[in-house]
C-alpha positions, -999 to +999 in steps of 0.1 A: -443+379-095-409+393-102-407+425-122-393+411-154-404+375-152-436+360-165-454+330-148-469+305-171-503+297-160-514+274-189-499+256-218-512+241-249-502+228-283-520+244-313-521+216-341-533+241-367-503+263-364-480+234-351-468+256-320-470+258-284-489+285-268-487+298-232-508+320-209-484+341-192-491+365-162-465+394-156-462+425-137-461+459-154-455+486-130-482+480-105-505+460-127-508+423-131-513+414-168-520+384-188-510+375-223-510+347-246-477+340-263-461+314-286-431+294-271-407+273-288-406+235-288-373+237-275-383+256-244-412+231-237-390+201-241-363+216-219-388+228-192-413+200-189-394+169-207-402+151-238-429+129-221-452+160-211-444+176-245-456+145-265-488+145-242-497+180-250-492+173-287-513+140-286-539+159-267-542+186-294-541+160-322-568+138-307-594+165-299-584+168-262-579+131-257-547+117-247-534+082-260-533+061-229-503+039-228-488+016-201-453+022-187-439+001-214-456+023-240-483-003-251-518+007-254-542+002-225-569-025-231-603-018-215-624-050-212-659-039-220-678-074-216-674-111-217-688-116-253-667-132-280-670-127-316-676-162-332-685-151-368-687-119-390-706-114-422-700-086-446-731-068-461-722-047-491-737-011-494-770-009-511 
C-alpha cells in the first residue's frame, strides 16, 4: 500500500441510499486500516465502466441477483421442460 492511497477491496450499490459504497484499506503510519466510504457514481463509471456500474446497481435492486442478458441485451431464456401449455382456465378468488 502506498502511504496516501487507499485500495478498494469491495464495492457495492446501496439501493436504499442510491449510492455506491466501497471498502477501502489504507496505511496510517505503520497500521493498515479498513474503512467503508461512499464513492460517487462518476468515479465508479470512470473506473469500471458503465456495464459494471449497471450490473452493481441491478444486483442491489434485485436482491443480489443480476439480470442475465445475452451480448445483444436480450434476456436469456432457460428451457425448463418440454411441456406446452394448451389451455388456461381462470379461477376467481373465493
